[in-house]
Residue, then its C-alpha position, 0 to 999 in steps of 0.5 A: m494477488s494485489s492488496s486491493n483485490r485482497i481487501e475487496l475479498l475480505i470486506d463488506l461491499g462498499t464499506w472501504g474507507p482508506m487511511d493515510e493515502n497521502m503518506i509516502s516513504l522518505d529517504p533521509i539517509e539517501f540510501q543507495f544499493q548497487e548504484e541505484l538510489y532508493k528514492d528511484r526504486i520507490y518512484f519506479y514501483q509507484r508507477k508500476i503498481g499504481l500505489i504510493e506505498a506498499i501497504q494500504t490501510g483503512t477502515s471497513q466492515l466485515n459481516g457488519i462489524p467495524i474493522a481496521i485493516g492493512a494489506t501489503n502489496f508484495q509487488f511493491m518491493g516485496 
């Protein structure tokens, strides 16, 4: 199940307010594993999954109670 679907199942309809949507992973040490650059893997999964990062965070409501929630999409290098 994707993180978006999981969030949708948990929260009150229409209350999702995403946070940090423009935050992206950096690769300051230029990590490489078996001839593949980490930044290339990130780019591949961004295109495959349609998310910039593996985790989605935001605020919402659950039964009318304000909450903050984070959900990881394990299809994104999980």
